[in-house]
C-alpha positions in Angstrom: 22.6 53.9 8.6 21.1 50.6 7.5 17.6 50.7 6.2 15.1 48.8 8.3 13.9 45.9 6.2 10.7 45.4 8.2 9.2 42.1 9.3 10.2 39.0 7.4 7.5 37.5 5.2 6.5 34.0 6.1 7.4 31.3 3.6 4.5 29.9 1.6 5.3 26.2 1.9 3.9 23.2 3.7 5.8 21.9 6.7 8.1 19.0 6.0 6.2 15.7 6.0 2.8 17.3 5.3 0.9 17.9 2.1 -2.1 19.6 0.7 -5.1 17.9 -1.1 -6.9 19.6 -3.9 -10.4 19.1 -5.5 -10.0 15.8 -7.5 -8.1 14.1 -4.7 -10.6 15.1 -2.1 -13.5 14.0 -4.3 -12.0 10.6 -5.1 -11.2 10.0 -1.4 -14.7 10.9 -0.3 -16.2 8.6 -3.0 -14.0 5.7 -1.8 -14.7 6.3 1.8 -18.5 6.5 1.2 -18.3 3.1 -0.6 -16.3 1.5 2.3 -18.7 3.1 4.8 -21.6 1.4 3.0 -19.9 -2.0 3.4 -19.3 -1.4 7.1 -22.9 -0.2 7.6 -24.2 -3.4 6.0 -22.2 -5.4 8.5 -24.0 -3.6 11.3 -21.2 -1.1 12.3 -22.1 2.4 13.4 -20.1 5.6 12.7 -18.1 7.3 15.4 -16.2 10.6 15.4 -13.6 11.4 18.2 -11.5 14.4 18.9 -8.2 14.8 17.0 -6.6 15.6 20.4 -6.2 13.1 23.3 -4.2 13.1 26.5 -0.8 11.5 26.1 -1.8 9.2 29.0 -4.9 8.0 27.1 -3.0 7.4 23.8 -0.4 5.3 25.6 3.0 4.2 24.2 2.3 1.7 21.4 4.0 3.2 18.3 6.7 1.1 16.7 9.1 4.0 16.4 9.7 4.5 20.1 13.1 6.2 19.6 11.5 9.2 18.0 10.9 12.4 20.0 7.7 12.4 22.1 7.4 8.7 21.4 6.3 9.3 17.9 3.5 11.8 18.6 3.0 15.5 18.3 2.6 16.5 22.0 2.4 19.7 24.1 1.6 20.8 27.6 -1.5 22.9 28.2 -2.1 25.6 30.8 -3.3 22.9 33.3 0.1 21.1 32.9 -1.7 18.2 31.2 0.2 16.7 28.3 -2.0 16.5 25.1 -1.2 15.0 21.7 -2.6 14.6 18.2 -4.0 11.1 17.8 -1.6 8.7 16.1 -4.3 6.3 15.1 -8.1 5.8 15.5 -7.9 2.7 17.8 -6.4 4.3 20.9 -9.3 6.9 21.0 -11.8 4.1 20.6 -10.4 2.4 23.7 -10.9 5.6 25.6 -14.5 6.0 24.3 -15.3 2.3 25.1 -14.2 2.9 28.7 -15.7 6.3 29.1 -19.2 5.3 27.8 -19.1 1.6 28.8 -22.5 1.9 30.6 -24.2 3.4 27.6 -22.8 1.4 24.7 -24.1 -2.0 23.6 -21.9 -5.0 24.1 -20.4 -5.8 21.7 -19.9 -2.3 20.3 -19.3 -2.2 16.6 -18.1 1.1 15.1 -16.2 2.5 12.1 -14.3 5.8 12.0 -12.6 7.8 9.3 -10.2 10.8 9.5 -6.7 12.1 9.7 -4.0 10.9 12.1 -0.6 12.3 12.9 2.8 10.7 13.6 6.0 12.5 14.6 8.1 10.2 12.3 11.0 10.9 9.9 9.3 11.8 6.6 10.3 10.3 3.3 9.1 9.6 -0.2 5.4 8.6 0.1 5.7 8.7 4.0 3.9 11.7 5.5 3.3 12.8 9.1 -0.4 13.3 8.5 -2.5 10.7 6.7 -6.0 9.4 6.6 -7.2 6.1 8.2 -10.5 4.2 7.9 -11.1 1.9 10.8 -13.7 -0.7 11.8 -13.7 -2.4 15.2 -15.7 -4.7 17.4 -15.3 -4.1 21.2 -16.6 -6.6 23.7 -16.4 -9.9 21.9 -13.6 -12.4 22.6 -14.8 -14.8 19.9 -12.5 -15.4 16.9 -15.7 -15.1 14.9 -15.3 -11.4 15.3 -11.8 -11.5 13.8 -13.0 -13.7 10.9 -15.8 -11.2 10.3 -13.4 -8.3 10.2 -11.3 -10.1 7.6 -14.4 -10.9 5.5 -15.6 -7.4 5.7 -12.2 -6.1 4.6 -12.2 -8.4 1.6 -15.7 -7.2 0.7 -14.6 -3.5 1.0 -11.6 -4.0 -1.3 -13.7 -5.6 -4.0 -16.5 -3.0 -3.7 -14.1 0.0 -4.2 -12.7 -1.6 -7.3 -10.0 -4.1 -6.4 -11.0 -7.4 -8.1 -10.6 -10.8 -6.7 -7.2 -12.1 -7.5 -5.6 -8.6 -7.1 -5.5 -8.8 -3.3 -5.0 -11.2 -0.5 -5.9 -10.7 3.2 -3.0 -12.4 5.2 -3.7 -13.6 8.8 -1.4 -14.5 11.6 -1.6 -14.6 15.4 0.6 -12.7 18.0 0.1 -15.6 20.3 2.1 -17.8 17.9 5.0 -15.3 17.9 4.8 -15.2 21.7 5.0 -18.9 21.7 8.1 -18.8 19.5 9.7 -16.1 21.8 8.8 -18.3 24.8 10.7 -21.2 23.2 13.6 -18.8 22.5 13.7 -17.7 26.1 12.7 -14.1 25.8 9.1 -14.4 27.1 8.3 -15.6 30.6 4.6 -16.3 31.1 5.0 -15.8 34.9 6.6 -12.3 34.4 5.1 -10.7 31.2 7.2 -7.5 31.7 10.5 -9.4 31.7 12.3 -9.0 28.3 9.6 -6.6 27.1 12.2 -4.3 25.6 13.8 -7.1 23.6 10.5 -8.4 22.4 9.6 -5.0 21.2 12.7 -4.9 19.0 12.1 -8.4 17.8 8.5 -7.6 16.7 9.6 -4.4 14.9 12.4 -6.2 13.2 10.2 -9.0 11.9 7.6 -6.4 10.7 10.4 -4.9 8.5 11.2 -8.1 6.7 9.7 -7.0 3.4 11.9 -3.9 3.4 15.1 -5.3 5.0 15.1 -8.9 4.0 16.0 -11.9 6.2 19.6 -10.7 6.7 18.4 -7.3 7.9 16.0 -8.9 10.4 18.8 -11.2 11.6 21.1 -8.2 12.2 18.4 -6.5 14.3 17.8 -9.6 16.4 21.5 -9.5 17.2 23.8 -6.5 17.8 22.0 -4.1 15.4 22.1 -2.8 11.9 23.6 0.3 10.1 21.5 1.6 7.2 22.6 3.2 4.0 22.6 6.7 5.5 25.0 5.5 8.3 22.4 5.6 11.1 22.7 2.7 13.5 19.7 0.9 15.0 20.5 -1.1 18.2 19.4 -4.7 18.0 17.7 -7.0 20.5 21.0 -8.6 21.6 19.9 -12.2 21.3 22.2 -15.1 21.3 22.9 -17.2 18.1 20.7 -20.0 19.4 17.8 -17.5 20.2 18.2 -15.9 16.8 18.0 -19.3 15.1 14.7 -20.0 16.8 13.2 -16.7 15.9 14.5 -16.9 12.3 12.7 -20.3 12.0 9.5 -18.2 12.4 10.7 -15.4 10.1 11.7 -17.8 7.3 8.6 -20.0 7.8 7.2 -19.1 4.4 10.4 -20.0 2.6 10.6 -23.3 4.4 7.0 -24.1 3.5 7.5 -23.2 -0.1 10.5 -25.5 -0.2 8.4 -28.3 1.4 5.7 -27.8 -1.2 8.3 -28.0 -4.0 9.7 -31.3 -2.6 6.2 -32.8 -2.1 5.3 -31.9 -5.7 8.5 -33.5 -6.9 8.2 -36.7 -4.9 4.5 -37.3 -5.1 4.7 -39.9 -2.4 1.6 -42.0 -1.2 -0.6 -41.6 1.9 -1.4 -38.3 3.6 1.2 -36.4 1.5 -0.5 -37.5 -1.7 -3.8 -36.3 -0.3 -2.2 -33.0 0.4 -0.7 -32.8 -3.0 -4.1 -33.1 -4.5 -4.9 -29.8 -2.8 -1.6 -28.3 -4.0 -1.6 -28.7 -7.8 1.1 -27.3 -10.0 0.6 -23.7 -11.0 -1.6 -23.2 -14.1 -0.3 -21.7 -17.2 -2.1 -18.4 -17.8 -2.5 -19.1 -21.5 -3.9 -22.6 -21.1 -6.5 -22.0 -18.4 -9.6 -19.7 -18.3 -9.5 -17.1 -15.5 -12.2 -18.9 -13.5 -10.4 -22.2 -13.6 -7.1 -20.6 -12.7 -8.8 -19.0 -9.6 -10.2 -22.4 -8.6 -6.8 -24.1 -8.8 -5.1 -21.3 -7.0 -7.7 -21.4 -4.2 -7.2 -25.1 -3.8 -3.4 -24.6 -3.8 -3.7 -22.0 -1.1 -6.0 -24.2 1.0 -3.5 -26.9 1.0 -0.8 -24.5 1.8 -2.8 -23.3 4.8 -2.7 -26.8 6.2 1.1 -26.9 5.9 1.4 -23.5 7.5 -0.7 -24.5 10.5 1.3 -27.7 10.9 4.6 -25.9 10.7 3.5 -23.3 13.2 2.5 -26.0 15.6 6.0 -27.4 15.4 7.6 -24.0 16.0 5.7 -23.2 19.2 6.6 -26.6 20.7 4.9 -27.0 24.1 4.1 -23.3 24.6 0.5 -23.1 25.7 0.1 -19.6 24.4 1.6 -20.6 21.1 -0.6 -23.6 20.7 -3.7 -21.5 21.5 -2.7 -19.1 18.7 -2.4 -21.9 16.2 -5.9 -23.2 17.3 -7.4 -19.8 16.8 -5.9 -19.5 13.3 -7.4 -22.9 12.5 -10.8 -21.8 13.7 -10.7 -18.5 11.7 -9.9 -20.5 8.6 -12.8 -22.8 9.1 -15.2 -19.9 9.7 -14.1 -18.1 6.6 -14.2 -21.2 4.4 -17.8 -21.9 5.5 -18.7 -18.4 4.1 -16.9 -19.1 0.8 -14.0 -16.7 1.7 -11.5 -19.1 0.1 -7.8 -19.2 0.8 -7.1 -17.3 -2.4 -8.7 -14.3 -0.8 -7.8 -14.8 2.9 -4.9 -17.0 3.9 -2.7 -17.9 6.9 0.7 -16.2 6.7 3.5 -16.2 9.3 5.0 -13.1 7.8 2.3 -10.9 9.3 3.4 -9.4 12.7 2.2 -5.8 12.8 4.5 -3.2 14.5 2.1 -1.7 17.0 2.6 -3.0 20.6 -1.0 -3.5 21.7 -1.9 -6.5 19.6 -2.7 -9.7 21.6 -4.1 -12.3 19.2 -5.0 -12.6 15.5 -3.4 -9.9 13.2 -4.0 -9.3 9.6 -2.9 -7.3 6.6 -4.5 -6.7 3.1 -1.9 -6.8 0.4 -2.4 -5.9 -3.2 -0.8 -8.4 -5.5 -0.8 -6.6 -8.9 2.3 -4.9 -10.3 2.7 -1.2 -10.9 5.6 0.8 -12.4 7.6 3.0 -10.0 9.0 6.5 -10.8 12.0 4.9 -12.5 9.9 2.6 -14.7 10.6 -0.5 -12.7 7.8 -3.0 -12.0 7.0 -3.6 -8.4 4.1 -4.9 -6.4 1.9 -2.4 -4.7 2.0 -4.0 -1.2 -0.1 -3.5 2.0 -3.0 -1.2 2.1 -4.7 -2.2 5.4 -3.9 -4.0 8.7 -5.2 -4.7 12.1 -5.8 -7.3 14.7 -7.0 -8.2 18.2 -6.1 -5.9 21.2 -7.7 -7.3 24.3 -5.8 -5.3 26.8 -6.2 -1.8 25.4 -9.5 -0.9 27.2 -8.2 -2.6 30.3 -5.7 0.3 30.7 -8.7 2.5 31.7 -11.0 0.2 33.5 -8.8 -2.5 35.0 -11.1 -5.1 33.5 -10.3 -7.1 30.4 -12.4 -6.0 27.4 -11.7 -8.0 24.2 -11.6 -6.0 21.0 -10.5 -6.5 17.3 -10.4 -4.2 14.3 -8.8 -3.2 11.1 -7.4 0.1 9.6 -7.3 0.9 5.9 -4.5 3.2 4.7 -6.7 5.6 2.7 -4.0 7.3 0.7 -2.4 4.0 -0.3 -5.7 2.4 -1.3 -6.6 5.5 -3.3 -3.3 5.4 -5.1 -3.9 1.8 -6.0 -7.3 2.6 -7.4 -5.7 5.3 -9.5 -3.1 2.9 -10.7 -5.9 0.5 -11.8 -7.9 3.4 -13.3 -10.7 2.7 -10.9 -10.9 5.9 -8.7 -14.7 6.3 -9.0 -15.4 9.9 -8.2 -16.6 12.4 -10.8 -13.7 14.8 -10.8 -15.1 17.1 -13.5 -15.2 20.8 -12.6 -18.4 22.9 -12.7 -20.1 24.2 -15.8 -18.8 27.7 -16.4 -21.2 30.4 -17.3 -19.1 33.0 -19.1 -19.6 36.7 -18.9 -19.9 38.6 -22.2 -21.5 41.8 -20.9 -20.8 43.1 -17.3 -24.3 44.8 -17.3 -26.0 41.4 -17.7 -24.5 39.8 -14.6 -28.0 39.1 -13.2 -28.9 37.1 -16.3 -25.7 35.0 -16.0 -26.3 34.4 -12.3 -29.9 33.3 -13.2 -28.5 30.7 -15.6 -26.1 29.3 -12.9 -29.0 29.2 -10.4 -31.2 27.3 -12.9 -28.4 24.7 -13.5 -27.8 24.3 -9.7 -31.4 23.7 -9.0 -31.4 21.0 -11.6 -28.5 19.3 -9.6 -25.7 20.5 -12.0 -22.5 22.1 -10.6 -22.2 25.5 -12.1 -20.5 28.8 -11.5 -20.4 32.3 -13.1 -17.0 33.5 -14.1 -16.1 36.2 -11.6 -12.7 37.4 -12.9 -12.1 40.2 -15.4 -14.4 39.3 -18.4 -12.6 41.6 -20.8 -10.6 38.8 -22.4 -12.8 35.9 -23.3 -9.8 33.6 -23.9 -8.9 34.0 -20.3 -12.3 32.7 -19.3 -11.8 29.6 -21.3 -8.3 29.1 -19.8 -9.9 29.4 -16.4 -12.5 26.7 -17.4 -9.6 24.4 -18.5 -7.9 24.8 -15.2 -11.1 24.0 -13.4 -11.5 20.9 -15.6 -14.9 22.2 -16.6 -16.8 20.0 -19.1 -19.1 22.7 -20.5 -19.0 26.5 -21.0 -22.2 28.5 -21.4 -21.9 31.5 -23.7 -24.5 34.2 -24.3 -23.5 37.6 -25.9 -25.8 40.4 -26.9 -26.8 38.7 -30.2 -27.7 35.4 -28.5 -29.7 37.2 -25.8 -31.7 39.0 -28.4 -32.4 35.7 -30.2 -33.2 33.9 -27.0 -30.5 31.2 -27.3 -27.2 30.2 -25.7 -24.1 28.6 -27.0 -22.9 25.5 -25.2 -19.2 24.6 -25.7 -18.2 21.0 -25.0 -14.7 21.7 -23.6 -13.6 18.1 -23.3 -14.7 17.3 -26.9 -13.1 20.5 -28.1 -9.7 19.6 -26.5 -9.9 16.1 -27.9 -10.7 17.3 -31.4 -7.9 19.9 -31.3 -5.4 17.2 -30.2 -6.4 14.3 -32.4 -8.8 15.1 -35.2 -8.1 16.0 -38.8 -9.6 19.2 -40.3 -12.5 17.3 -41.9 -13.3 15.5 -38.7 -13.2 18.8 -36.8 -15.8 20.2 -39.2 -18.0 17.2 -38.8 -17.9 17.2 -35.0 -18.5 20.7 -33.8 -17.7 21.2 -30.1 -20.1 24.1 -29.8 -23.8 24.0 -30.3 -26.7 26.5 -30.0 -29.8 25.7 -28.0 -32.8 27.8 -27.0 -32.4 29.6 -23.7 -35.4 27.6 -22.3 -33.5 24.4 -23.1 -30.4 25.3 -21.2 -30.6 22.6 -18.6 -31.5 19.9 -21.1 -28.7 20.9 -23.4 -26.1 20.9 -20.6 -27.4 17.5 -19.4 -27.0 16.1 -22.8 -23.4 17.2 -23.1 -22.5 16.0 -19.6 -23.9 12.6 -20.4 -21.5 12.3 -23.4 -18.5 13.7 -21.6 
């Protein structure tokens, strides 16, 4: 007779697409978010926390990956037969709050929010189903000044957390411009907004994937569809060749503008073009120009490029009223930012920005980091986008039936934190606590008193609570905790009224690098009077 094996033990592993965060990562994230919150607060934004769970009806169907189960969200039905879901971003809950408390909130309402969101998407390298977002939004203002302010605030936040000017650019476009292009292409009817909605959704998602798929991949998705490397087929929008040509004129706008700039520089003709060329100088040689002068030249170059971009977009939208309105809004945003010295080298007009979410109605923007990093295979690559957002004037209307303008931005917390680590600028103090070692079990009260004294002085400290029999294990524990200092007091030290302070960071450095003579001249362990415990630890922490 087979022996009953008993219940199966659960596997100790995180679910696919999820991850755990430990001490240093959590501390670095909190420090970064605190800095961003300080910027938002200076701009007059108030904090808001909403539930992680919303009704599916309140969340709406705006995710780009609509072919995924449950429309890309984690959803379930409760005992009252209502469908609930984990929030997929922080914007949809804000729309519900703005509608629910519309009689109590000021108009406009300016809020920021930070927290985890969940998406039922196919996980992959660096792509998780749970991740943090950091949002700021203005609800109740239809002025493009609100959009310009969000862009300026985003630039300030990036610089304050440690991304210097020149290592990022905030790129701005307008959904109305793309709508104008689609109107010219015959897939948007102003008299019937729902007509061709499915095709437009595919077009927007295809354009948003240009950086990953390239122009040829976008072209395939505008037509019959595309098969990826794994063999999976994605159905396309089914546009005609003539329609594809019009949309690709928008997709390849940057390439056309770059070619226009090259030709203008080469010809140097007179008149208005010459005036424009003065604003688009040749690129400076890094070795021949000081950094400040290079930035001035690049700013002037970008300003001239913005004029070309706006001119090109105006041609693309033809006589489309919505498209022309979008170009005018971009022009106004540029003027507002320029008046505040947010030059085009920091914030620029860029047709490549589309954004995949379906609720955007006007200006859209992304923050891209421009410096290079090395991937896991040692290849150089640019870091890419760390934030995005835009105007969504119809989101609150879903609840109230009345149009409520809104605009905002969301920072990808994990990506920005990874960028700061790559630059060596993650600002949190990730050192572990001071470890008070235990030399005598009977003197635990004395060791606890030392830890309490350090804590009351504002110093992280803990008493070793494992088996104290092997002192080496205590130091190994301190190493795992990334502890900067170990406090040691045996019977002899207690009788003499002193403690030993071991600088664990210096000790590790000396052991790894120093010669025997250097090791003797730089002892990593010092003796101080018991009464000077706090002062001695502070001194070591200051030099760590």
